[in-house]
C-alpha positions in Angstrom: -102.8 -59.5 -23.7 -99.5 -61.1 -23.3 -97.0 -59.4 -21.0 -93.3 -59.9 -21.5 -91.1 -59.2 -18.5 -87.4 -58.5 -19.0 -85.2 -59.7 -16.2 -82.3 -57.4 -15.4 -78.9 -58.9 -16.4 -76.2 -58.5 -13.9 -72.7 -58.5 -15.4 -69.9 -59.2 -12.9 -67.4 -56.4 -12.7 -64.1 -57.2 -14.4 -61.0 -55.6 -12.9 -58.9 -55.3 -16.0 -56.2 -53.5 -14.3 -55.4 -56.1 -11.7 -53.9 -58.8 -13.9 -52.1 -56.1 -15.9 -50.6 -54.6 -12.7 -49.6 -58.1 -11.6 -47.9 -58.8 -14.9 -46.0 -55.5 -14.7 -45.0 -56.1 -11.1 -43.7 -59.6 -12.0 -41.8 -58.2 -14.9 -40.3 -55.5 -12.7 -39.2 -58.0 -10.2 -37.7 -60.2 -12.9 -35.8 -57.2 -14.3 -34.5 -56.2 -10.9 -33.4 -59.8 -10.3 -31.7 -59.9 -13.7 -29.8 -56.7 -12.9 -28.5 -58.3 -9.7 -27.5 -61.4 -11.6 -25.6 -59.3 -14.1 -23.7 -57.6 -11.3 -23.1 -60.7 -9.2 -20.0 -62.0 -11.1 -18.2 -58.7 -10.7 -19.2 -58.6 -7.0 -18.0 -62.1 -6.4 -14.7 -61.4 -8.3 -14.2 -58.2 -6.3 -14.8 -60.0 -3.0 -12.6 -62.9 -4.0 -9.7 -60.9 -5.1 -9.7 -57.3 -3.7 -11.5 -57.7 -0.3 -9.8 -61.1 0.4 -6.5 -59.5 -0.4 -7.2 -56.6 2.0 -8.3 -58.9 4.7 -5.2 -61.2 4.2 -2.9 -58.2 4.2 -4.3 -56.9 7.5 -4.0 -60.4 9.0 -0.4 -60.8 7.6 0.6 -57.5 9.2 0.2 -59.0 12.7 2.8 -61.7 12.0 6.5 -61.9 11.8 7.0 -63.8 8.5 9.2 -63.7 5.4 6.2 -64.5 3.2 7.7 -67.7 1.9 8.0 -70.1 4.8 4.8 -71.3 6.3 6.2 -70.7 9.8 5.2 -67.4 11.2 5.0 -65.8 14.6 2.1 -63.7 15.9 3.4 -60.3 17.0 0.2 -58.2 17.1 0.8 -54.5 16.5 4.6 -54.8 16.8 5.1 -54.3 13.1 3.1 -51.0 13.2 5.2 -49.9 16.2 8.4 -50.8 14.3 7.3 -48.6 11.4 7.0 -45.6 13.6 10.5 -46.2 14.9 12.0 -46.8 11.4 14.0 -43.9 9.9 13.4 -45.3 6.5 9.7 -45.1 7.0 9.9 -41.4 8.0 12.3 -40.7 5.2 9.7 -42.1 2.7 7.0 -40.0 4.3 9.2 -36.9 4.0 9.6 -37.4 0.3 5.9 -37.9 -0.1 5.3 -34.6 1.7 7.7 -32.9 -0.7 5.9 -34.3 -3.7 2.5 -33.3 -2.3 3.7 -29.7 -2.5 4.3 -30.2 -6.2 0.7 -31.2 -6.9 -0.4 -27.5 -7.0 2.5 -26.8 -9.3 1.2 -29.4 -11.7 -2.3 -28.0 -11.5 -1.1 -24.4 -12.1 0.9 -25.3 -15.1 -1.9 -27.5 -16.5 -4.4 -24.7 -16.0 -2.1 -22.1 -17.7 -1.5 -24.4 -20.7 -5.3 -25.2 -20.9 -6.2 -21.5 -21.0 -3.6 -20.7 -23.7 -4.7 -23.6 -25.9 -8.4 -22.9 -25.5 -8.0 -19.3 -26.4 -7.8 -20.1 -30.1 -4.1 -20.8 -30.4 -3.0 -21.8 -33.9 -2.0 -25.4 -34.4 -3.6 -26.1 -31.0 -3.8 -29.8 -31.8 0.0 -30.2 -31.8 0.2 -28.5 -28.4 -2.4 -30.9 -27.1 -0.4 -33.8 -28.3 2.8 -32.6 -26.8 1.2 -31.8 -23.4 -0.8 -35.1 -23.3 2.2 -37.2 -24.3 3.4 -37.8 -20.7 0.0 -39.2 -19.8 -0.1 -41.9 -22.4 3.6 -42.9 -22.3 4.3 -45.7 -19.8 6.9 -44.9 -17.1 8.9 -47.9 -18.1 9.4 -46.3 -21.6 10.3 -42.9 -20.3 12.5 -43.9 -17.4 15.6 -44.9 -19.6 15.3 -41.5 -21.3 15.5 -39.6 -18.0 18.4 -41.9 -16.8 20.4 -41.1 -19.9 19.5 -37.4 -19.9 20.8 -36.9 -16.3 23.8 -39.2 -16.7 27.3 -37.7 -16.2 27.8 -37.7 -20.0 24.1 -37.0 -20.8 22.6 -34.0 -22.6 21.8 -32.1 -19.4 25.5 -31.9 -18.5 26.4 -31.2 -22.1 24.0 -28.3 -22.2 25.5 -26.9 -19.0 29.0 -27.2 -20.4 27.9 -25.6 -23.6 26.6 -22.4 -21.9 29.6 -22.1 -19.7 28.1 -23.7 -16.6 30.2 -26.9 -16.7 31.0 -26.5 -13.0 27.5 -27.4 -12.2 27.6 -30.7 -14.2 27.4 -33.8 -12.0 26.0 -37.3 -11.7 22.5 -36.0 -10.9 20.9 -39.3 -10.0 23.9 -40.4 -7.9 23.9 -37.4 -5.6 21.4 -37.7 -2.6 20.9 -33.9 -2.7 19.9 -33.7 -6.4 18.3 -37.1 -7.1 15.0 -36.2 -5.3 15.0 -32.9 -7.3 15.3 -34.8 -10.6 12.4 -37.0 -9.6 10.4 -33.9 -8.7 10.9 -32.5 -12.2 9.8 -35.8 -13.8 6.8 -35.8 -11.4 5.8 -32.3 -12.5 6.3 -33.2 -16.2 4.1 -36.2 -15.9 1.3 -34.6 -13.9 1.0 -31.4 -15.8 -0.3 -33.2 -18.9 -3.1 -34.8 -16.9 -4.0 -31.5 -15.2 -4.0 -29.9 -18.7 -6.5 -32.4 -20.0 -8.9 -32.1 -17.1 -8.9 -28.3 -17.2 -9.2 -28.2 -20.9 -12.3 -30.4 -20.7 -13.7 -28.1 -18.0 -13.0 -25.0 -20.0 -14.9 -26.4 -23.0 -18.1 -26.7 -20.8 -18.1 -23.0 -19.7 -20.6 -20.9 -21.4 -18.8 -18.2 -23.4 -21.7 -15.8 -22.8 -20.7 -15.7 -19.1 -17.2 -14.7 -19.9 -18.4 -12.1 -22.4 -20.8 -10.6 -19.8 -17.8 -10.3 -17.4 -15.8 -8.5 -20.0 -18.7 -6.1 -20.7 -18.8 -5.3 -17.0 -15.1 -4.2 -17.3 -13.3 -7.3 -16.0 -9.8 -7.9 -17.4 -8.3 -11.2 -18.4 -6.9 -11.9 -14.9 -10.1 -10.9 -13.2 -12.1 -13.1 -15.5 -9.8 -16.1 -14.8 -9.8 -15.5 -11.0 -13.5 -14.5 -10.5 -15.3 -16.4 -13.2 -13.3 -19.3 -14.7 -11.6 -20.7 -11.6 -14.8 -20.9 -9.5 -16.6 -22.7 -12.4 -13.7 -25.2 -12.5 -13.9 -26.0 -8.8 -15.0 -29.6 -9.5 -12.1 -30.2 -11.8 -9.7 -28.7 -9.2 -11.1 -30.9 -6.4 -10.7 -34.0 -8.7 -7.1 -33.1 -9.4 -6.3 -32.5 -5.8 -7.8 -35.9 -4.7 -6.2 -37.9 -7.5 -2.9 -36.1 -7.2 -2.8 -36.7 -3.4 -3.6 -40.4 -3.7 -1.3 -40.8 -6.7 1.6 -39.1 -4.8 1.1 -41.2 -1.7 1.3 -44.4 -3.7 4.2 -43.3 -6.0 6.2 -46.3 -7.1 7.0 -46.7 -10.8 9.3 -43.7 -11.5 11.5 -43.9 -8.4 11.7 -47.7 -8.5 12.7 -47.8 -12.2 15.1 -44.8 -12.1 16.8 -44.8 -8.7 15.5 -47.9 -6.8 15.1 -45.7 -3.8 18.8 -44.6 -3.8 21.2 -43.2 -3.4 21.3 -43.8 0.4 17.5 -44.2 0.5 17.2 -40.5 -0.5 14.4 -41.2 -3.0 12.5 -43.8 -1.1 8.7 -43.5 -1.1 6.3 -45.5 1.0 5.4 -47.9 -1.9 9.1 -48.4 -2.9 10.1 -48.9 0.8 7.3 -51.5 1.2 8.6 -53.3 -1.9 12.1 -53.2 -0.5 11.2 -54.6 2.9 8.7 -57.2 1.6 10.5 -58.6 -1.4 14.2 -57.8 -1.0 14.5 -58.0 2.8 11.9 -60.8 3.2 10.0 -58.9 5.8 6.5 -59.6 4.5 4.7 -59.0 7.8 6.4 -55.6 8.2 5.7 -54.7 4.6 2.0 -55.6 5.1 1.8 -53.3 8.1 3.2 -50.4 6.1 0.7 -51.3 3.3 -2.2 -51.0 5.7 -0.9 -47.6 6.8 -0.6 -46.5 3.2 -4.2 -47.5 2.4 -5.5 -45.8 5.6 -3.5 -42.6 4.7 -5.0 -42.5 1.2 -8.6 -43.0 2.5 -8.1 -40.4 5.2 -6.7 -37.7 3.0 -9.3 -38.3 0.3 -12.1 -38.1 2.8 -10.8 -34.9 4.3 -10.4 -33.2 0.9 -13.9 -34.2 -0.2 -15.3 -33.0 3.1 -13.6 -29.7 2.7 -14.9 -29.4 -0.9 -18.5 -30.1 0.2 -18.1 -27.5 3.0 -16.9 -25.0 0.4 -20.0 -25.7 -1.7 -22.4 -25.1 1.2 
C-alpha cells in the first residue's frame, strides 16, 4: 500500500498595510511640503517689505537725518524724548483722544440704522445704499465736497442765512475752534456706514425665534434690544471698537486733504504730524520715532481691548 505524505506549506505573512501606510505617509509629507512652498513667496515678500521696513524705521528713529543725505548722526533715544517735549505731538494726541470719543457715536448710529432697516422697512435697499455710500467712496473724492460745503459761500452758510441764523455763518475750516468739529462730523459720517454694515450682518444671523420668545415673556422692544440683541452682537461690537480705535489713531487722509493739519495745527493728527515732520520739515529720524510710537500705541490698545473682551466672555 502506497502512503502519500502531504508536507505542510508555510506561507510567509504579508503585511499589506505597511507599504500602504508608507505611501500615505509620504503623500502627507509631500502635501505638507507643498503647502509650505505655496505660502513661502508670501512670507518672503512680507519679510522683505513689511518686516524690513519696520526694522529700518526703528533703526532710523535713532538717527538725526533728513532722509535724503547719506550723512546721519546717531542720537539714540533723543528723538523719542523730543516727541514727549513737542507741543505739536501732544496736540495731535489730543485730537486723537477727541476722535476716540466719537467711535461709540458711530457705533450707536450704525446700530440704530441697522435695527430700523432690518425691521422690514420698505425700500430698505435704498437706505442700505445711502448708508453704505461713505464706505465705498474714497476720501479724495469726498474731500472737495466737504471743502466746498463749509466754505464761506458754501451751502452750509447759505442754509444758516436762509433760516435766519446768518450771524453764525463763518469760514468753518479756517477757524481753529470749528475746524476740528467739522472733521469730527465727517468722521462720524464715514464711520457710521461701516458700523451699519457690520451690525446689519450680525442682526441677520440672530435666530428670530429667540426674539419671539423674549416677546412672549413680555419683553418690550427696548428690553429685547438691550437684553437679547446687543449681547448677541458682542463680537460685532468688539470688532468695531478695535478697528475704530486703530483707524482713529492712524487717521490721515481726511485731515490731510481737507485742512493739511491747519489752521494753526488745530487739526493735526499723529499720522499727519509725522508726514509734516518727515516730508516737509526733512526730519526723517524724528518722524520715524513718532511712527514707532504710533505702531506701539495701536498694538497696545488693540491688545487691551481684546483682553477685556475675552475677560467679559469668561
